[in-house]
DRENTORKOL-3810 file (N, C-alpha, C; in nm, 4 decimals):
REM DRENTORKOL-3810
@n.u->5.0663; n.v->23.3386; n.w->-0.7375; ca.u->4.9479; ca.v->23.2616; ca.w->-0.7693; c.u->4.8304; c.v->23.3247; c.w->-0.6952
@n.u->4.7263; n.v->23.3546; n.w->-0.7684; ca.u->4.6052; ca.v->23.4122; ca.w->-0.7103; c.u->4.4880; c.v->23.3261; c.w->-0.7524
@n.u->4.4066; n.v->23.2873; n.w->-0.6568; ca.u->4.2891; ca.v->23.2077; ca.w->-0.6902; c.u->4.2196; c.v->23.1565; c.w->-0.5661
@n.u->4.1062; n.v->23.0952; n.w->-0.5874; ca.u->4.0325; ca.v->23.0314; ca.w->-0.4782; c.u->4.0733; c.v->22.8852; c.w->-0.4745
@n.u->4.0917; n.v->22.8325; n.w->-0.3534; ca.u->4.1384; ca.v->22.6948; ca.w->-0.3404; c.u->4.0577; c.v->22.6207; c.w->-0.2347
@n.u->4.0513; n.v->22.4918; n.w->-0.2506; ca.u->3.9846; ca.v->22.4051; ca.w->-0.1552; c.u->4.0586; c.v->22.4068; c.w->-0.0217
@n.u->3.9853; n.v->22.3930; n.w->0.0863; ca.u->4.0439; ca.v->22.3897; ca.w->0.2198; c.u->4.0654; c.v->22.2465; c.w->0.2713
@n.u->4.0437; n.v->22.1476; n.w->0.1849; ca.u->4.0483; ca.v->22.0082; ca.w->0.2300; c.u->4.1842; c.v->21.9660; c.w->0.2843
@n.u->4.2924; n.v->22.0255; n.w->0.2351; ca.u->4.4247; ca.v->21.9940; ca.w->0.2885; c.u->4.4379; c.v->22.0310; c.w->0.4347
@n.u->4.3752; n.v->22.1405; n.w->0.4747; ca.u->4.3736; ca.v->22.1798; ca.w->0.6158; c.u->4.2781; c.v->22.0907; c.w->0.6942
@n.u->4.1631; n.v->22.0681; n.w->0.6361; ca.u->4.0584; ca.v->21.9923; ca.w->0.7053; c.u->4.0999; c.v->21.8477; c.w->0.7332
@n.u->4.1656; n.v->21.7836; n.w->0.6361; ca.u->4.2008; ca.v->21.6427; ca.w->0.6564; c.u->4.3396; c.v->21.6240; c.w->0.7179
@n.u->4.4095; n.v->21.7337; n.w->0.7501; ca.u->4.5380; ca.v->21.7250; ca.w->0.8186; c.u->4.6581; c.v->21.7095; c.w->0.7274
@n.u->4.6379; n.v->21.7062; n.w->0.5954; ca.u->4.7501; ca.v->21.6979; ca.w->0.5023; c.u->4.8386; c.v->21.8219; c.w->0.5144
@n.u->4.7770; n.v->21.9368; n.w->0.5337; ca.u->4.8497; ca.v->22.0618; ca.w->0.5565; c.u->4.8375; c.v->22.0963; c.w->0.7046
@n.u->4.9433; n.v->22.0809; n.w->0.7807; ca.u->4.9348; ca.v->22.1138; ca.w->0.9235; c.u->4.9247; c.v->22.2653; c.w->0.9434
@n.u->4.8547; n.v->22.3042; n.w->1.0464; ca.u->4.8482; ca.v->22.4454; ca.w->1.0839; c.u->4.9680; c.v->22.4704; c.w->1.1749
@n.u->5.0585; n.v->22.5566; n.w->1.1328; ca.u->5.1851; ca.v->22.5776; ca.w->1.2019; c.u->5.1785; c.v->22.6830; c.w->1.3115
@n.u->5.0780; n.v->22.7640; n.w->1.3091; ca.u->5.0669; ca.v->22.8683; ca.w->1.4103; c.u->4.9703; c.v->22.9756; c.w->1.3662
@n.u->4.9721; n.v->23.0834; n.w->1.4391; ca.u->4.8826; ca.v->23.1950; ca.w->1.4125; c.u->4.9664; c.v->23.3210; c.w->1.3963
@n.u->4.9366; n.v->23.3991; n.w->1.2953; ca.u->5.0080; ca.v->23.5254; ca.w->1.2712; c.u->4.9349; c.v->23.6363; c.w->1.3454
@n.u->4.9920; n.v->23.6823; n.w->1.4547; ca.u->4.9272; ca.v->23.7858; ca.w->1.5359; c.u->4.9155; c.v->23.9180; c.w->1.4630
@n.u->5.0028; n.v->23.9411; n.w->1.3670; ca.u->5.0025; ca.v->24.0662; ca.w->1.2918; c.u->4.9077; c.v->24.0622; c.w->1.1718
@n.u->4.8360; n.v->23.9512; n.w->1.1507; ca.u->4.7492; ca.v->23.9333; ca.w->1.0350; c.u->4.6437; c.v->24.0428; c.w->1.0299
@n.u->4.6316; n.v->24.1052; n.w->0.9158; ca.u->4.5327; ca.v->24.2094; ca.w->0.8938; c.u->4.4479; c.v->24.1695; c.w->0.7742
@n.u->4.3300; n.v->24.1173; n.w->0.7990; ca.u->4.2416; ca.v->24.0675; ca.w->0.6936; c.u->4.2130; c.v->24.1739; c.w->0.5880
@n.u->4.2027; n.v->24.2993; n.w->0.6315; ca.u->4.1695; ca.v->24.4065; ca.w->0.5361; c.u->4.2828; c.v->24.4315; c.w->0.4362
@n.u->4.4026; n.v->24.3842; n.w->0.4660; ca.u->4.5149; ca.v->24.3999; ca.w->0.3730; c.u->4.5106; c.v->24.2959; c.w->0.2606
@n.u->4.4175; n.v->24.2015; n.w->0.2691; ca.u->4.4068; ca.v->24.0937; ca.w->0.1697; c.u->4.2636; c.v->24.0841; c.w->0.1161
@n.u->4.2175; n.v->24.1861; n.w->0.0440; ca.u->4.0806; ca.v->24.1824; ca.w->-0.0087; c.u->4.0661; c.v->24.0757; c.w->-0.1179
@n.u->3.9451; n.v->24.0290; n.w->-0.1330; ca.u->3.9148; ca.v->23.9322; ca.w->-0.2391; c.u->3.9310; c.v->24.0025; c.w->-0.3736
@n.u->4.0125; n.v->23.9475; n.w->-0.4645; ca.u->4.0291; ca.v->24.0122; ca.w->-0.5953; c.u->3.9053; c.v->23.9917; c.w->-0.6829
@n.u->3.8975; n.v->24.0690; n.w->-0.7874; ca.u->3.7946; ca.v->24.0485; ca.w->-0.8894; c.u->3.8507; c.v->23.9448; c.w->-0.9868
@n.u->3.7772; n.v->23.8367; n.w->-1.0063; ca.u->3.8201; ca.v->23.7303; ca.w->-1.0963; c.u->3.7597; c.v->23.7518; c.w->-1.2341
@n.u->3.8145; n.v->23.6809; n.w->-1.3324; ca.u->3.7659; ca.v->23.6928; ca.w->-1.4699; c.u->3.7296; c.v->23.5540; c.w->-1.5221
@n.u->3.6140; n.v->23.5461; n.w->-1.5851; ca.u->3.5693; ca.v->23.4199; ca.w->-1.6468; c.u->3.5416; c.v->23.4444; c.w->-1.7932
@n.u->3.5981; n.v->23.3602; n.w->-1.8783; ca.u->3.5781; ca.v->23.3697; ca.w->-2.0227; c.u->3.4995; c.v->23.2482; c.w->-2.0688
@n.u->3.3928; n.v->23.2718; n.w->-2.1434; ca.u->3.3114; ca.v->23.1629; ca.w->-2.1985; c.u->3.3588; c.v->23.1312; c.w->-2.3392
@n.u->3.4173; n.v->23.0156; n.w->-2.3551; ca.u->3.4666; ca.v->22.9736; ca.w->-2.4877; c.u->3.3530; c.v->22.9682; c.w->-2.5900
@n.u->3.2403; n.v->22.9135; n.w->-2.5499; ca.u->3.1299; ca.v->22.8907; ca.w->-2.6425; c.u->3.0715; c.v->23.0212; c.w->-2.6975
@n.u->3.0527; n.v->23.1209; n.w->-2.6091; ca.u->2.9882; ca.v->23.2448; ca.w->-2.6522; c.u->3.0876; c.v->23.3571; c.w->-2.6815
@n.u->3.2114; n.v->23.3433; n.w->-2.6314; ca.u->3.3101; ca.v->23.4489; ca.w->-2.6487; c.u->3.2921; c.v->23.5644; c.w->-2.5514
@n.u->3.2001; n.v->23.5485; n.w->-2.4563; ca.u->3.1759; ca.v->23.6554; ca.w->-2.3590; c.u->3.2746; c.v->23.6450; c.w->-2.2424
@n.u->3.3069; n.v->23.7625; n.w->-2.1831; ca.u->3.3959; ca.v->23.7707; ca.w->-2.0683; c.u->3.3221; c.v->23.8376; c.w->-1.9531
@n.u->3.3428; n.v->23.7856; n.w->-1.8322; ca.u->3.2763; ca.v->23.8382; ca.w->-1.7137; c.u->3.3775; c.v->23.8652; c.w->-1.6026
@n.u->3.3555; n.v->23.9726; n.w->-1.5295; ca.u->3.4231; ca.v->23.9910; ca.w->-1.4017; c.u->3.3356; c.v->23.9223; c.w->-1.2976
@n.u->3.3995; n.v->23.8492; n.w->-1.2059; ca.u->3.3263; ca.v->23.7705; ca.w->-1.1072; c.u->3.3657; c.v->23.8190; c.w->-0.9682
@n.u->3.2637; n.v->23.8458; n.w->-0.8851; ca.u->3.2843; ca.v->23.9035; ca.w->-0.7527; c.u->3.2411; c.v->23.8054; c.w->-0.6438
@n.u->3.3318; n.v->23.7809; n.w->-0.5483; ca.u->3.3022; ca.v->23.6946; ca.w->-0.4340; c.u->3.3091; c.v->23.7769; c.w->-0.3059
@n.u->3.2399; n.v->23.7300; n.w->-0.2041; ca.u->3.2376; ca.v->23.7958; ca.w->-0.0736; c.u->3.3771; c.v->23.7932; c.w->-0.0106
@n.u->3.4198; n.v->23.9046; n.w->0.0462; ca.u->3.5509; ca.v->23.9138; ca.w->0.1118; c.u->3.5653; c.v->23.8155; c.w->0.2276
@n.u->3.4585; n.v->23.7932; n.w->0.3016; ca.u->3.4666; ca.v->23.7078; ca.w->0.4199; c.u->3.4269; c.v->23.5633; c.w->0.3934
@n.u->3.3628; n.v->23.5380; n.w->0.2806; ca.u->3.3197; ca.v->23.4020; ca.w->0.2466; c.u->3.3452; c.v->23.3767; c.w->0.0982
@n.u->3.4615; n.v->23.3181; n.w->0.0652; ca.u->3.4972; ca.v->23.3001; ca.w->-0.0758; c.u->3.4062; c.v->23.2044; c.w->-0.1519
@n.u->3.3165; n.v->23.1358; n.w->-0.0848; ca.u->3.2208; ca.v->23.0471; ca.w->-0.1516; c.u->3.0961; c.v->23.1237; c.w->-0.1950
@n.u->3.0811; n.v->23.2469; n.w->-0.1428; ca.u->2.9612; ca.v->23.3268; ca.w->-0.1684; c.u->2.9817; c.v->23.4156; c.w->-0.2913
@n.u->2.9179; n.v->23.3776; n.w->-0.4017; ca.u->2.9222; ca.v->23.4574; ca.w->-0.5241; c.u->2.8321; c.v->23.5789; c.w->-0.5060
@n.u->2.8886; n.v->23.6975; n.w->-0.5211; ca.u->2.8105; ca.v->23.8203; ca.w->-0.5083; c.u->2.7491; c.v->23.8621; c.w->-0.6406
@n.u->2.8162; n.v->23.8294; n.w->-0.7499; ca.u->2.7632; ca.v->23.8658; ca.w->-0.8801; c.u->2.8715; c.v->23.8655; c.w->-0.9862
@n.u->2.8286; n.v->23.8929; n.w->-1.1074; ca.u->2.9231; ca.v->23.9024; ca.w->-1.2174; c.u->2.8743; c.v->24.0083; c.w->-1.3141
@n.u->2.9695; n.v->24.0627; n.w->-1.3891; ca.u->2.9383; ca.v->24.1698; ca.w->-1.4828; c.u->3.0083; c.v->24.1385; c.w->-1.6145
@n.u->2.9318; n.v->24.1437; n.w->-1.7238; ca.u->2.9925; ca.v->24.1222; ca.w->-1.8550; c.u->3.0802; c.v->24.2416; c.w->-1.8883
@n.u->3.1989; n.v->24.2118; n.w->-1.9419; ca.u->3.2961; ca.v->24.3157; ca.w->-1.9761; c.u->3.3420; c.v->24.2955; c.w->-2.1201
@n.u->3.4019; n.v->24.3981; n.w->-2.1795; ca.u->3.4466; ca.v->24.3867; ca.w->-2.3194; c.u->3.5550; c.v->24.2800; c.w->-2.3369
@n.u->3.5653; n.v->24.2247; n.w->-2.4557; ca.u->3.6727; ca.v->24.1290; ca.w->-2.4843; c.u->3.8090; c.v->24.1915; c.w->-2.4537
@n.u->3.9028; n.v->24.1075; n.w->-2.4105; ca.u->4.0363; ca.v->24.1558; ca.w->-2.3777; c.u->4.0572; c.v->24.1775; c.w->-2.2295
@n.u->3.9477; n.v->24.1865; n.w->-2.1553; ca.u->3.9589; ca.v->24.2054; ca.w->-2.0109; c.u->4.0044; c.v->24.0758; c.w->-1.9438
@n.u->3.9887; n.v->23.9631; n.w->-2.0125; ca.u->4.0242; ca.v->23.8329; ca.w->-1.9553; c.u->4.1695; c.v->23.8276; c.w->-1.9103
@n.u->4.2556; n.v->23.9017; n.w->-1.9738; ca.u->4.3972; ca.v->23.9010; ca.w->-1.9378; c.u->4.4273; c.v->23.9965; c.w->-1.8238
@n.u->4.3263; n.v->24.0655; n.w->-1.7721; ca.u->4.3492; ca.v->24.1697; ca.w->-1.6725; c.u->4.3111; c.v->24.1285; c.w->-1.5316
@n.u->4.3069; n.v->24.0011; n.w->-1.5036; ca.u->4.2749; ca.v->23.9573; ca.w->-1.3687; c.u->4.2924; c.v->23.8079; c.w->-1.3551
@n.u->4.2921; n.v->23.7597; n.w->-1.2306; ca.u->4.3050; ca.v->23.6152; ca.w->-1.2102; c.u->4.1822; c.v->23.5421; c.w->-1.2624
@n.u->4.2035; n.v->23.4231; n.w->-1.3163; ca.u->4.0938; ca.v->23.3456; ca.w->-1.3731; c.u->4.0049; c.v->23.2888; c.w->-1.2627
@n.u->3.8745; n.v->23.2941; n.w->-1.2865; ca.u->3.7776; ca.v->23.2388; ca.w->-1.1926; c.u->3.7831; c.v->23.0866; c.w->-1.1991
@n.u->3.7676; n.v->23.0244; n.w->-1.0867; ca.u->3.7675; ca.v->22.8794; ca.w->-1.0785; c.u->3.8085; c.v->22.8374; c.w->-0.9387
@n.u->3.8081; n.v->22.7094; n.w->-0.9154; ca.u->3.8461; ca.v->22.6569; ca.w->-0.7849; c.u->3.9586; c.v->22.5569; c.w->-0.8035
@n.u->4.0693; n.v->22.5791; n.w->-0.7322; ca.u->4.1838; ca.v->22.4892; ca.w->-0.7405; c.u->4.1745; c.v->22.3866; c.w->-0.6279
@n.u->4.1976; n.v->22.2610; n.w->-0.6608; ca.u->4.2032; ca.v->22.1579; ca.w->-0.5587; c.u->4.3289; c.v->22.1741; c.w->-0.4745
@n.u->4.3251; n.v->22.1240; n.w->-0.3508; ca.u->4.4400; ca.v->22.1435; ca.w->-0.2631; c.u->4.5633; c.v->22.0707; c.w->-0.3147
@n.u->4.5471; n.v->21.9579; n.w->-0.3835; ca.u->4.6611; ca.v->21.8860; ca.w->-0.4394; c.u->4.7298; c.v->21.9666; c.w->-0.5479
@n.u->4.6508; n.v->22.0328; n.w->-0.6301; ca.u->4.7064; ca.v->22.1184; ca.w->-0.7352; c.u->4.7844; c.v->22.2343; c.w->-0.6735
@n.u->4.7252; n.v->22.2992; n.w->-0.5734; ca.u->4.7916; ca.v->22.4119; ca.w->-0.5071; c.u->4.9240; c.v->22.3659; c.w->-0.4465
@n.u->4.9226; n.v->22.2497; n.w->-0.3832; ca.u->5.0444; ca.v->22.1955; ca.w->-0.3228; c.u->5.1533; c.v->22.1735; c.w->-0.4277
@n.u->5.1176; n.v->22.1154; n.w->-0.5414; ca.u->5.2157; ca.v->22.0929; ca.w->-0.6482; c.u->5.2727; c.v->22.2231; c.w->-0.7021
@n.u->5.1865; n.v->22.3197; n.w->-0.7275; ca.u->5.2319; ca.v->22.4474; ca.w->-0.7840; c.u->5.3220; c.v->22.5213; c.w->-0.6853
@n.u->5.2814; n.v->22.5275; n.w->-0.5586; ca.u->5.3639; ca.v->22.5979; ca.w->-0.4601; c.u->5.4972; c.v->22.5268; c.w->-0.4383
@n.u->5.4961; n.v->22.3939; n.w->-0.4380; ca.u->5.6204; ca.v->22.3183; ca.w->-0.4236; c.u->5.7147; c.v->22.3497; c.w->-0.5389
@n.u->5.6619; n.v->22.3517; n.w->-0.6613; ca.u->5.7436; ca.v->22.3862; ca.w->-0.7780; c.u->5.7987; c.v->22.5278; c.w->-0.7690
@n.u->5.7126; n.v->22.6216; n.w->-0.7271; ca.u->5.7563; ca.v->22.7609; ca.w->-0.7158; c.u->5.8688; c.v->22.7743; c.w->-0.6127
@n.u->5.8558; n.v->22.7079; n.w->-0.4988; ca.u->5.9600; ca.v->22.7139; ca.w->-0.3959; c.u->6.0888; c.v->22.6478; c.w->-0.4433
@n.u->6.0743; n.v->22.5339; n.w->-0.5118; ca.u->6.1922; ca.v->22.4641; ca.w->-0.5639; c.u->6.2647; c.v->22.5520; c.w->-0.6658
@n.u->6.1892; n.v->22.6116; n.w->-0.7568; ca.u->6.2500; ca.v->22.6970; ca.w->-0.8594; c.u->6.3163; c.v->22.8188; c.w->-0.7964
@n.u->6.2524; n.v->22.8766; n.w->-0.6962; ca.u->6.3103; ca.v->22.9927; ca.w->-0.6277; c.u->6.4397; c.v->22.9529; c.w->-0.5561
@n.u->6.4391; n.v->22.8390; n.w->-0.4900; ca.u->6.5591; ca.v->22.7920; ca.w->-0.4204; c.u->6.6703; c.v->22.7581; c.w->-0.5187
@n.u->6.6355; n.v->22.6983; n.w->-0.6316; ca.u->6.7366; ca.v->22.6680; ca.w->-0.7335; c.u->6.7981; c.v->22.7960; c.w->-0.7886
@n.u->6.7180; n.v->22.8976; n.w->-0.8073; ca.u->6.7685; ca.v->23.0260; ca.w->-0.8548; c.u->6.8617; c.v->23.0893; c.w->-0.7545
@n.u->6.8289; n.v->23.0798; n.w->-0.6248; ca.u->6.9147; ca.v->23.1353; ca.w->-0.5211; c.u->7.0488; c.v->23.0624; c.w->-0.5182
@n.u->7.0474; n.v->22.9297; n.w->-0.5313; ca.u->7.1717; ca.v->22.8532; ca.w->-0.5322; c.u->7.2549; c.v->22.8883; c.w->-0.6550
@n.u->7.1862; n.v->22.9066; n.w->-0.7684; ca.u->7.2563; ca.v->22.9398; ca.w->-0.8933; c.u->7.3268; c.v->23.0751; c.w->-0.8782
@n.u->7.2610; n.v->23.1704; n.w->-0.8184; ca.u->7.3193; ca.v->23.3043; ca.w->-0.8003; c.u->7.4396; c.v->23.2957; c.w->-0.7057
@n.u->7.4245; n.v->23.2191; n.w->-0.5964; ca.u->7.5337; ca.v->23.2080; ca.w->-0.4987; c.u->7.6568; c.v->23.1427; c.w->-0.5601
@n.u->7.6371; n.v->23.0471; n.w->-0.6498; ca.u->7.7507; ca.v->22.9746; ca.w->-0.7069; c.u->7.8135; c.v->23.0485; c.w->-0.8243
@n.u->7.7514; n.v->23.1550; n.w->-0.8702; ca.u->7.8036; ca.v->23.2290; ca.w->-0.9849; c.u->7.9212; c.v->23.3165; c.w->-0.9480
END
């Protein structure tokens, strides 16, 4: 899953901070180029955000049709949505591991 997400789960304590990764290298996780498709006009844009501030829109560039499938969709995911999706992904991964072990 790639996207921008709200930090409210951290801010309100719903998501506890478990520790700090001393090996964390911010430069290994650059902000991706997102894609936005306008249904009304049929236009597609690449959307660029600041590496250090994901709320800071740097700009966008119109691109040819078909590019929409070549990058993560632009938008903001709420923390509840992110929690549900990650929980499902972990559950599905764990179910697959159990299925393989029992085979």
